[in-house]
C-alpha positions, -999 to +999 in steps of 0.1 A: +617+118-850+614+156-841+618+139-802+655+133-818+662+165-833+649+187-806+672+168-777+700+169-809+701+202-819+690+213-775+722+198-768+746+217-795+746+245-773+734+270-746+713+295-764+693+264-778+691+243-743+651+256-742+647+230-766+657+201-746+620+209-726+601+201-757+622+166-766+605+134-743+643+122-746+652+144-726+625+133-704+632+099-701+671+102-699+678+140-692+684+135-648+707+102-658+684+079-643+712+048-640+734+071-619+699+088-594+680+070-599+640+076-610+628+108-600+589+113-587+579+122-624+587+086-636+572+070-606+542+086-612+544+079-649+547+041-636+520+038-614+492+055-640+503+028-661+504+002-640+464+016-626+457+014-660+469-025-670+447-033-637+418-015-653+419-032-682+426-066-670+387-060-649+374-051-672+388-076-696+375-103-666+342-090-664+329-089-701+302-112-710+303-129-743+295-163-751+281-164-712 
């Protein structure tokens, strides 16, 4: 909810634009990904998610429960 508030207030004028730096909504949609594609930060985030998912699956498969 705080992210929404920061995004809404930050879009009200030039004096409040600095609040957008703290809004996760602006982080995700600030560079208009549908028009310009994903930025480097979003690709890095996606790569980290995939790496953690693969590590979790490998760790889950290596457990020794009931064997």
